[in-house]
ChimeraX commands (.cxc) that place a marker at each C-alpha (Angstrom):
marker #1 position -46.38,-62.70,-4.26 radius 0.5
marker #1 position -43.89,-63.80,-1.64 radius 0.5
marker #1 position -40.20,-63.81,-2.41 radius 0.5
marker #1 position -39.46,-67.48,-3.32 radius 0.5
marker #1 position -35.95,-67.35,-1.85 radius 0.5
marker #1 position -37.19,-66.04,1.50 radius 0.5
marker #1 position -40.03,-68.51,1.52 radius 0.5
marker #1 position -37.65,-71.36,0.75 radius 0.5
marker #1 position -35.30,-70.38,3.61 radius 0.5
marker #1 position -38.23,-70.16,6.05 radius 0.5
marker #1 position -39.47,-73.54,4.89 radius 0.5
marker #1 position -36.08,-75.16,5.48 radius 0.5
marker #1 position -35.80,-73.60,8.93 radius 0.5
marker #1 position -39.24,-74.86,9.88 radius 0.5
marker #1 position -38.34,-78.34,8.68 radius 0.5
marker #1 position -35.37,-78.47,11.05 radius 0.5
marker #1 position -32.54,-77.76,8.57 radius 0.5
marker #1 position -29.91,-75.23,9.60 radius 0.5
marker #1 position -27.28,-73.18,7.78 radius 0.5
marker #1 position -23.94,-71.96,9.09 radius 0.5
marker #1 position -22.97,-68.58,7.68 radius 0.5
marker #1 position -19.49,-67.45,8.84 radius 0.5
marker #1 position -19.47,-63.95,10.23 radius 0.5
marker #1 position -16.07,-63.28,8.64 radius 0.5
marker #1 position -15.13,-65.15,5.42 radius 0.5
marker #1 position -11.86,-67.06,5.53 radius 0.5
marker #1 position -8.77,-65.88,3.63 radius 0.5
marker #1 position -8.83,-66.56,-0.10 radius 0.5
marker #1 position -6.00,-67.48,-2.48 radius 0.5
marker #1 position -2.91,-65.28,-2.70 radius 0.5
marker #1 position -3.30,-62.24,-4.88 radius 0.5
marker #1 position -0.63,-59.90,-6.21 radius 0.5
marker #1 position -0.90,-56.29,-5.07 radius 0.5
marker #1 position 1.07,-53.56,-6.79 radius 0.5
marker #1 position 2.10,-50.83,-4.39 radius 0.5
marker #1 position 4.60,-48.76,-6.37 radius 0.5
marker #1 position 6.66,-48.46,-9.53 radius 0.5
marker #1 position 6.12,-49.38,-13.17 radius 0.5
marker #1 position 7.41,-51.79,-15.82 radius 0.5
marker #1 position 7.38,-55.52,-16.41 radius 0.5
marker #1 position 10.02,-56.48,-13.86 radius 0.5
marker #1 position 8.99,-56.90,-10.23 radius 0.5
marker #1 position 10.56,-56.27,-6.85 radius 0.5
marker #1 position 8.84,-58.44,-4.28 radius 0.5
marker #1 position 8.16,-56.92,-0.88 radius 0.5
marker #1 position 8.09,-59.80,1.59 radius 0.5
marker #1 position 6.54,-59.10,4.95 radius 0.5
marker #1 position 8.41,-60.59,7.89 radius 0.5
marker #1 position 6.42,-60.08,11.06 radius 0.5
marker #1 position 6.07,-61.80,14.38 radius 0.5
marker #1 position 6.60,-61.51,18.10 radius 0.5
marker #1 position 9.52,-59.30,19.03 radius 0.5
marker #1 position 8.27,-57.55,22.16 radius 0.5
marker #1 position 5.08,-56.85,24.07 radius 0.5
marker #1 position 5.18,-53.17,23.22 radius 0.5
marker #1 position 2.79,-51.91,20.54 radius 0.5
marker #1 position 5.56,-50.45,18.39 radius 0.5
marker #1 position 6.89,-51.15,14.84 radius 0.5
marker #1 position 10.21,-51.83,13.14 radius 0.5
marker #1 position 12.35,-53.52,15.77 radius 0.5
marker #1 position 14.92,-55.50,13.85 radius 0.5
marker #1 position 16.53,-57.14,16.86 radius 0.5
marker #1 position 17.53,-60.74,17.42 radius 0.5
marker #1 position 15.09,-62.78,15.29 radius 0.5
marker #1 position 14.75,-59.83,12.93 radius 0.5
marker #1 position 18.51,-59.69,12.47 radius 0.5
marker #1 position 18.70,-63.49,12.20 radius 0.5
marker #1 position 16.57,-63.25,9.04 radius 0.5
marker #1 position 18.34,-60.18,7.66 radius 0.5
marker #1 position 21.77,-61.82,7.95 radius 0.5
marker #1 position 20.98,-64.02,4.96 radius 0.5
marker #1 position 20.52,-61.04,2.62 radius 0.5
marker #1 position 23.11,-59.92,0.06 radius 0.5
marker #1 position 22.79,-56.34,1.29 radius 0.5
marker #1 position 21.36,-55.21,4.62 radius 0.5
marker #1 position 19.91,-51.73,5.05 radius 0.5
marker #1 position 18.91,-50.32,8.42 radius 0.5
marker #1 position 16.37,-47.55,8.92 radius 0.5
marker #1 position 17.96,-44.43,10.46 radius 0.5
marker #1 position 15.93,-44.90,13.65 radius 0.5
marker #1 position 16.11,-48.69,13.76 radius 0.5
marker #1 position 17.13,-50.77,16.75 radius 0.5
marker #1 position 18.98,-53.95,15.82 radius 0.5
marker #1 position 21.48,-56.44,17.20 radius 0.5
marker #1 position 20.49,-58.32,20.35 radius 0.5
marker #1 position 22.19,-61.35,18.85 radius 0.5
marker #1 position 21.45,-64.22,21.19 radius 0.5
marker #1 position 18.82,-66.57,22.59 radius 0.5
marker #1 position 16.64,-66.27,25.67 radius 0.5
marker #1 position 14.44,-68.80,27.43 radius 0.5
marker #1 position 11.37,-67.49,29.20 radius 0.5
marker #1 position 9.58,-69.29,32.00 radius 0.5
marker #1 position 8.01,-68.40,35.33 radius 0.5
marker #1 position 7.87,-69.94,38.79 radius 0.5
marker #1 position 4.45,-69.60,40.40 radius 0.5
marker #1 position 5.11,-72.05,43.23 radius 0.5
marker #1 position 5.29,-69.38,45.95 radius 0.5
marker #1 position 2.12,-67.68,44.73 radius 0.5
marker #1 position 0.18,-70.94,44.66 radius 0.5
marker #1 position 1.31,-71.77,48.19 radius 0.5
marker #1 position 0.02,-68.42,49.42 radius 0.5
marker #1 position -3.45,-69.06,48.03 radius 0.5
marker #1 position -3.53,-72.69,49.11 radius 0.5
marker #1 position -3.21,-74.32,45.70 radius 0.5
marker #1 position -0.93,-77.26,45.05 radius 0.5
marker #1 position -0.09,-78.52,41.55 radius 0.5
marker #1 position 1.12,-82.04,40.84 radius 0.5
marker #1 position 2.11,-83.86,37.68 radius 0.5
marker #1 position 2.27,-87.54,36.75 radius 0.5
marker #1 position 5.10,-88.03,34.27 radius 0.5
marker #1 position 6.78,-90.82,32.35 radius 0.5
marker #1 position 10.22,-89.60,33.44 radius 0.5
marker #1 position 11.86,-87.22,35.91 radius 0.5
marker #1 position 12.60,-84.60,33.23 radius 0.5
marker #1 position 9.21,-84.65,31.50 radius 0.5
marker #1 position 7.94,-81.55,33.32 radius 0.5
marker #1 position 11.17,-79.57,33.02 radius 0.5
marker #1 position 10.45,-75.85,33.14 radius 0.5
marker #1 position 7.14,-76.33,34.88 radius 0.5
marker #1 position 5.87,-73.05,36.39 radius 0.5
marker #1 position 4.66,-74.97,39.43 radius 0.5
marker #1 position 8.02,-75.93,40.89 radius 0.5
marker #1 position 11.58,-74.67,41.18 radius 0.5
marker #1 position 13.94,-75.65,38.38 radius 0.5
marker #1 position 16.71,-78.01,39.51 radius 0.5
marker #1 position 20.41,-77.45,38.85 radius 0.5
marker #1 position 20.46,-80.40,36.45 radius 0.5
marker #1 position 17.46,-79.08,34.52 radius 0.5
marker #1 position 19.00,-75.64,34.23 radius 0.5
marker #1 position 22.14,-77.24,32.79 radius 0.5
marker #1 position 20.05,-79.08,30.18 radius 0.5
marker #1 position 18.28,-75.88,29.16 radius 0.5
marker #1 position 21.60,-74.04,29.04 radius 0.5
marker #1 position 22.92,-76.67,26.66 radius 0.5
marker #1 position 19.98,-76.04,24.33 radius 0.5
marker #1 position 20.47,-72.30,24.57 radius 0.5
marker #1 position 24.17,-72.66,23.73 radius 0.5
marker #1 position 23.33,-74.83,20.71 radius 0.5
marker #1 position 20.77,-72.33,19.37 radius 0.5
marker #1 position 23.20,-69.50,20.03 radius 0.5
marker #1 position 25.98,-71.21,18.10 radius 0.5
marker #1 position 23.57,-71.66,15.20 radius 0.5
marker #1 position 22.80,-67.93,15.35 radius 0.5
marker #1 position 26.52,-67.09,15.24 radius 0.5
marker #1 position 27.01,-69.37,12.25 radius 0.5
marker #1 position 24.15,-67.69,10.37 radius 0.5
marker #1 position 25.66,-64.27,11.04 radius 0.5
marker #1 position 29.11,-65.40,9.95 radius 0.5
marker #1 position 27.76,-66.87,6.70 radius 0.5
marker #1 position 25.92,-63.64,5.93 radius 0.5
marker #1 position 28.54,-61.15,7.12 radius 0.5
marker #1 position 31.67,-62.39,5.43 radius 0.5
marker #1 position 33.37,-59.11,6.32 radius 0.5
marker #1 position 33.45,-60.20,9.97 radius 0.5
marker #1 position 35.53,-62.87,11.65 radius 0.5
marker #1 position 33.91,-65.19,14.19 radius 0.5
marker #1 position 35.80,-63.58,17.07 radius 0.5
marker #1 position 34.44,-60.17,16.03 radius 0.5
marker #1 position 30.92,-61.57,15.81 radius 0.5
marker #1 position 31.18,-63.11,19.26 radius 0.5
marker #1 position 32.21,-59.76,20.73 radius 0.5
marker #1 position 29.23,-58.12,19.06 radius 0.5
marker #1 position 26.85,-60.94,19.95 radius 0.5
marker #1 position 26.65,-60.53,23.71 radius 0.5
marker #1 position 22.96,-59.60,23.55 radius 0.5
marker #1 position 23.39,-55.83,23.35 radius 0.5
marker #1 position 21.36,-53.72,20.96 radius 0.5
marker #1 position 22.63,-51.20,18.41 radius 0.5
marker #1 position 21.28,-48.20,16.57 radius 0.5
marker #1 position 21.39,-48.40,12.80 radius 0.5
marker #1 position 24.51,-46.24,12.69 radius 0.5
marker #1 position 26.25,-48.31,15.36 radius 0.5
marker #1 position 25.40,-51.50,13.48 radius 0.5
marker #1 position 26.87,-50.04,10.30 radius 0.5
marker #1 position 30.07,-49.05,12.09 radius 0.5
marker #1 position 30.32,-52.56,13.53 radius 0.5
marker #1 position 29.80,-54.16,10.11 radius 0.5
marker #1 position 26.46,-55.76,10.95 radius 0.5
marker #1 position 24.62,-53.78,8.24 radius 0.5
marker #1 position 25.78,-52.33,4.93 radius 0.5
marker #1 position 23.87,-49.07,4.62 radius 0.5
marker #1 position 21.48,-46.69,6.34 radius 0.5
marker #1 position 18.36,-45.96,4.36 radius 0.5
marker #1 position 14.62,-46.18,3.89 radius 0.5
marker #1 position 12.38,-48.68,2.13 radius 0.5
marker #1 position 12.68,-46.74,-1.12 radius 0.5
marker #1 position 16.46,-47.07,-0.89 radius 0.5
marker #1 position 16.16,-50.82,-0.38 radius 0.5
marker #1 position 14.01,-51.06,-3.51 radius 0.5
marker #1 position 16.63,-49.15,-5.48 radius 0.5
marker #1 position 19.36,-51.46,-4.18 radius 0.5
marker #1 position 17.33,-54.50,-5.25 radius 0.5
marker #1 position 16.81,-53.02,-8.73 radius 0.5
marker #1 position 20.51,-52.25,-9.05 radius 0.5
marker #1 position 21.47,-55.75,-7.94 radius 0.5
marker #1 position 19.18,-57.16,-10.65 radius 0.5
marker #1 position 20.38,-54.73,-13.31 radius 0.5
marker #1 position 16.99,-53.01,-13.61 radius 0.5
marker #1 position 16.18,-49.36,-14.26 radius 0.5
marker #1 position 12.48,-49.70,-13.45 radius 0.5
marker #1 position 10.34,-52.26,-11.70 radius 0.5
marker #1 position 7.00,-52.67,-9.99 radius 0.5
marker #1 position 7.03,-53.18,-6.23 radius 0.5
marker #1 position 4.53,-55.92,-5.45 radius 0.5
marker #1 position 3.39,-57.88,-2.45 radius 0.5
marker #1 position 1.19,-60.96,-2.12 radius 0.5
marker #1 position -1.75,-61.18,0.19 radius 0.5
marker #1 position -4.86,-63.24,0.77 radius 0.5
marker #1 position -8.13,-61.29,0.54 radius 0.5
marker #1 position -9.58,-60.83,3.99 radius 0.5
marker #1 position -6.22,-61.37,5.69 radius 0.5
marker #1 position -4.67,-58.46,7.57 radius 0.5
marker #1 position -1.09,-57.61,6.58 radius 0.5
marker #1 position 0.80,-55.40,9.02 radius 0.5
marker #1 position 3.40,-53.56,6.94 radius 0.5
marker #1 position 4.12,-50.03,5.76 radius 0.5
marker #1 position 1.70,-50.48,2.86 radius 0.5
marker #1 position -1.17,-51.89,4.94 radius 0.5
marker #1 position -3.30,-48.78,4.65 radius 0.5
marker #1 position -2.87,-48.83,0.89 radius 0.5
marker #1 position -3.70,-52.44,0.15 radius 0.5
marker #1 position -5.49,-53.88,3.18 radius 0.5
marker #1 position -7.21,-51.49,5.59 radius 0.5
marker #1 position -8.87,-53.41,8.35 radius 0.5
marker #1 position -10.74,-52.57,11.50 radius 0.5
marker #1 position -9.83,-55.96,12.93 radius 0.5
marker #1 position -6.10,-55.26,13.10 radius 0.5
marker #1 position -6.12,-55.18,16.88 radius 0.5
marker #1 position -7.23,-58.82,16.95 radius 0.5
marker #1 position -3.92,-59.81,15.42 radius 0.5
marker #1 position -1.85,-58.22,18.19 radius 0.5
marker #1 position 0.14,-60.71,20.25 radius 0.5
marker #1 position 0.95,-59.96,23.86 radius 0.5
marker #1 position 4.28,-61.38,24.98 radius 0.5
marker #1 position 3.11,-61.23,28.57 radius 0.5
marker #1 position 0.70,-64.07,27.83 radius 0.5
marker #1 position 3.68,-66.28,27.03 radius 0.5
marker #1 position 5.29,-65.47,30.35 radius 0.5
marker #1 position 2.02,-65.93,32.22 radius 0.5
marker #1 position 1.46,-69.24,30.49 radius 0.5
marker #1 position 4.60,-70.62,32.06 radius 0.5
marker #1 position 5.62,-72.81,29.12 radius 0.5
marker #1 position 9.35,-72.54,28.41 radius 0.5
marker #1 position 10.03,-70.65,25.19 radius 0.5
marker #1 position 13.33,-70.44,23.31 radius 0.5
marker #1 position 13.31,-67.16,21.44 radius 0.5
marker #1 position 15.45,-64.97,19.27 radius 0.5
marker #1 position 14.22,-61.68,20.67 radius 0.5
marker #1 position 15.14,-58.65,22.71 radius 0.5
marker #1 position 13.65,-58.98,26.18 radius 0.5
marker #1 position 14.97,-56.34,28.61 radius 0.5
marker link #1:1,2 radius 0.2
marker link #1:2,3 radius 0.2
marker link #1:3,4 radius 0.2
marker link #1:4,5 radius 0.2
marker link #1:5,6 radius 0.2
marker link #1:6,7 radius 0.2
marker link #1:7,8 radius 0.2
marker link #1:8,9 radius 0.2
marker link #1:9,10 radius 0.2
marker link #1:10,11 radius 0.2
marker link #1:11,12 radius 0.2
marker link #1:12,13 radius 0.2
marker link #1:13,14 radius 0.2
marker link #1:14,15 radius 0.2
marker link #1:15,16 radius 0.2
marker link #1:16,17 radius 0.2
marker link #1:17,18 radius 0.2
marker link #1:18,19 radius 0.2
marker link #1:19,20 radius 0.2
marker link #1:20,21 radius 0.2
marker link #1:21,22 radius 0.2
marker link #1:22,23 radius 0.2
marker link #1:23,24 radius 0.2
marker link #1:24,25 radius 0.2
marker link #1:25,26 radius 0.2
marker link #1:26,27 radius 0.2
marker link #1:27,28 radius 0.2
marker link #1:28,29 radius 0.2
marker link #1:29,30 radius 0.2
marker link #1:30,31 radius 0.2
marker link #1:31,32 radius 0.2
marker link #1:32,33 radius 0.2
marker link #1:33,34 radius 0.2
marker link #1:34,35 radius 0.2
marker link #1:35,36 radius 0.2
marker link #1:36,37 radius 0.2
marker link #1:37,38 radius 0.2
marker link #1:38,39 radius 0.2
marker link #1:39,40 radius 0.2
marker link #1:40,41 radius 0.2
marker link #1:41,42 radius 0.2
marker link #1:42,43 radius 0.2
marker link #1:43,44 radius 0.2
marker link #1:44,45 radius 0.2
marker link #1:45,46 radius 0.2
marker link #1:46,47 radius 0.2
marker link #1:47,48 radius 0.2
marker link #1:48,49 radius 0.2
marker link #1:49,50 radius 0.2
marker link #1:50,51 radius 0.2
marker link #1:51,52 radius 0.2
marker link #1:52,53 radius 0.2
marker link #1:53,54 radius 0.2
marker link #1:54,55 radius 0.2
marker link #1:55,56 radius 0.2
marker link #1:56,57 radius 0.2
marker link #1:57,58 radius 0.2
marker link #1:58,59 radius 0.2
marker link #1:59,60 radius 0.2
marker link #1:60,61 radius 0.2
marker link #1:61,62 radius 0.2
marker link #1:62,63 radius 0.2
marker link #1:63,64 radius 0.2
marker link #1:64,65 radius 0.2
marker link #1:65,66 radius 0.2
marker link #1:66,67 radius 0.2
marker link #1:67,68 radius 0.2
marker link #1:68,69 radius 0.2
marker link #1:69,70 radius 0.2
marker link #1:70,71 radius 0.2
marker link #1:71,72 radius 0.2
marker link #1:72,73 radius 0.2
marker link #1:73,74 radius 0.2
marker link #1:74,75 radius 0.2
marker link #1:75,76 radius 0.2
marker link #1:76,77 radius 0.2
marker link #1:77,78 radius 0.2
marker link #1:78,79 radius 0.2
marker link #1:79,80 radius 0.2
marker link #1:80,81 radius 0.2
marker link #1:81,82 radius 0.2
marker link #1:82,83 radius 0.2
marker link #1:83,84 radius 0.2
marker link #1:84,85 radius 0.2
marker link #1:85,86 radius 0.2
marker link #1:86,87 radius 0.2
marker link #1:87,88 radius 0.2
marker link #1:88,89 radius 0.2
marker link #1:89,90 radius 0.2
marker link #1:90,91 radius 0.2
marker link #1:91,92 radius 0.2
marker link #1:92,93 radius 0.2
marker link #1:93,94 radius 0.2
marker link #1:94,95 radius 0.2
marker link #1:95,96 radius 0.2
marker link #1:96,97 radius 0.2
marker link #1:97,98 radius 0.2
marker link #1:98,99 radius 0.2
marker link #1:99,100 radius 0.2
marker link #1:100,101 radius 0.2
marker link #1:101,102 radius 0.2
marker link #1:102,103 radius 0.2
marker link #1:103,104 radius 0.2
marker link #1:104,105 radius 0.2
marker link #1:105,106 radius 0.2
marker link #1:106,107 radius 0.2
marker link #1:107,108 radius 0.2
marker link #1:108,109 radius 0.2
marker link #1:109,110 radius 0.2
marker link #1:110,111 radius 0.2
marker link #1:111,112 radius 0.2
marker link #1:112,113 radius 0.2
marker link #1:113,114 radius 0.2
marker link #1:114,115 radius 0.2
marker link #1:115,116 radius 0.2
marker link #1:116,117 radius 0.2
marker link #1:117,118 radius 0.2
marker link #1:118,119 radius 0.2
marker link #1:119,120 radius 0.2
marker link #1:120,121 radius 0.2
marker link #1:121,122 radius 0.2
marker link #1:122,123 radius 0.2
marker link #1:123,124 radius 0.2
marker link #1:124,125 radius 0.2
marker link #1:125,126 radius 0.2
marker link #1:126,127 radius 0.2
marker link #1:127,128 radius 0.2
marker link #1:128,129 radius 0.2
marker link #1:129,130 radius 0.2
marker link #1:130,131 radius 0.2
marker link #1:131,132 radius 0.2
marker link #1:132,133 radius 0.2
marker link #1:133,134 radius 0.2
marker link #1:134,135 radius 0.2
marker link #1:135,136 radius 0.2
marker link #1:136,137 radius 0.2
marker link #1:137,138 radius 0.2
marker link #1:138,139 radius 0.2
marker link #1:139,140 radius 0.2
marker link #1:140,141 radius 0.2
marker link #1:141,142 radius 0.2
marker link #1:142,143 radius 0.2
marker link #1:143,144 radius 0.2
marker link #1:144,145 radius 0.2
marker link #1:145,146 radius 0.2
marker link #1:146,147 radius 0.2
marker link #1:147,148 radius 0.2
marker link #1:148,149 radius 0.2
marker link #1:149,150 radius 0.2
marker link #1:150,151 radius 0.2
marker link #1:151,152 radius 0.2
marker link #1:152,153 radius 0.2
marker link #1:153,154 radius 0.2
marker link #1:154,155 radius 0.2
marker link #1:155,156 radius 0.2
marker link #1:156,157 radius 0.2
marker link #1:157,158 radius 0.2
marker link #1:158,159 radius 0.2
marker link #1:159,160 radius 0.2
marker link #1:160,161 radius 0.2
marker link #1:161,162 radius 0.2
marker link #1:162,163 radius 0.2
marker link #1:163,164 radius 0.2
marker link #1:164,165 radius 0.2
marker link #1:165,166 radius 0.2
marker link #1:166,167 radius 0.2
marker link #1:167,168 radius 0.2
marker link #1:168,169 radius 0.2
marker link #1:169,170 radius 0.2
marker link #1:170,171 radius 0.2
marker link #1:171,172 radius 0.2
marker link #1:172,173 radius 0.2
marker link #1:173,174 radius 0.2
marker link #1:174,175 radius 0.2
marker link #1:175,176 radius 0.2
marker link #1:176,177 radius 0.2
marker link #1:177,178 radius 0.2
marker link #1:178,179 radius 0.2
marker link #1:179,180 radius 0.2
marker link #1:180,181 radius 0.2
marker link #1:181,182 radius 0.2
marker link #1:182,183 radius 0.2
marker link #1:183,184 radius 0.2
marker link #1:184,185 radius 0.2
marker link #1:185,186 radius 0.2
marker link #1:186,187 radius 0.2
marker link #1:187,188 radius 0.2
marker link #1:188,189 radius 0.2
marker link #1:189,190 radius 0.2
marker link #1:190,191 radius 0.2
marker link #1:191,192 radius 0.2
marker link #1:192,193 radius 0.2
marker link #1:193,194 radius 0.2
marker link #1:194,195 radius 0.2
marker link #1:195,196 radius 0.2
marker link #1:196,197 radius 0.2
marker link #1:197,198 radius 0.2
marker link #1:198,199 radius 0.2
marker link #1:199,200 radius 0.2
marker link #1:200,201 radius 0.2
marker link #1:201,202 radius 0.2
marker link #1:202,203 radius 0.2
marker link #1:203,204 radius 0.2
marker link #1:204,205 radius 0.2
marker link #1:205,206 radius 0.2
marker link #1:206,207 radius 0.2
marker link #1:207,208 radius 0.2
marker link #1:208,209 radius 0.2
marker link #1:209,210 radius 0.2
marker link #1:210,211 radius 0.2
marker link #1:211,212 radius 0.2
marker link #1:212,213 radius 0.2
marker link #1:213,214 radius 0.2
marker link #1:214,215 radius 0.2
marker link #1:215,216 radius 0.2
marker link #1:216,217 radius 0.2
marker link #1:217,218 radius 0.2
marker link #1:218,219 radius 0.2
marker link #1:219,220 radius 0.2
marker link #1:220,221 radius 0.2
marker link #1:221,222 radius 0.2
marker link #1:222,223 radius 0.2
marker link #1:223,224 radius 0.2
marker link #1:224,225 radius 0.2
marker link #1:225,226 radius 0.2
marker link #1:226,227 radius 0.2
marker link #1:227,228 radius 0.2
marker link #1:228,229 radius 0.2
marker link #1:229,230 radius 0.2
marker link #1:230,231 radius 0.2
marker link #1:231,232 radius 0.2
marker link #1:232,233 radius 0.2
marker link #1:233,234 radius 0.2
marker link #1:234,235 radius 0.2
marker link #1:235,236 radius 0.2
marker link #1:236,237 radius 0.2
marker link #1:237,238 radius 0.2
marker link #1:238,239 radius 0.2
marker link #1:239,240 radius 0.2
marker link #1:240,241 radius 0.2
marker link #1:241,242 radius 0.2
marker link #1:242,243 radius 0.2
marker link #1:243,244 radius 0.2
marker link #1:244,245 radius 0.2
marker link #1:245,246 radius 0.2
marker link #1:246,247 radius 0.2
marker link #1:247,248 radius 0.2
marker link #1:248,249 radius 0.2
marker link #1:249,250 radius 0.2
marker link #1:250,251 radius 0.2
view
């Protein structure tokens, strides 16, 4: 006797019906994952990840990373961390000379003279550079304000001296008052427990099944052979030519 399910599928295919079966299922609803500790209380480990540099390395807490950390009650830096780089950078390219060499000319039809500002196909004008600089200055001032609100131990003039774009080791950042302590993830968990008046707590994180999570616990809760697909190459942004305003360290 033929398998009725197989026979039914064959019959539908012969009749012209088709099915779409996704090769990789989409992410499901958020699920809580316990990664350490015990007890009823919870310490939530929130993953903050994104584009910092084009290098395939972890743990840079520069610029955008520090922007986020500044809002915390207590900031801990890993002993080997790199932080600081307080500032804003705009990335764009000018491919005009290259296109001329290969005999390609790009043109744009716009609704106004500034509509294609930052185009990689022509040289930026003095006026356009001034407009972009104004945006950069505005974003930078916002960054300074965030740091001042989070680091009440520092005056604005001190912050401005520290916020010239340079980077700091964890120890240097502590000496400058940008971070409170040097420690590891376990130390941060203990600080969180102490702040909440807890003696024990479970460290948890939330994740969607089938979704890769790139953090220190990834191998414990979400091993994946597709991790490389999630890598983002900063060079593609530069090659793309679209102006980008970023809180990052870009030497």
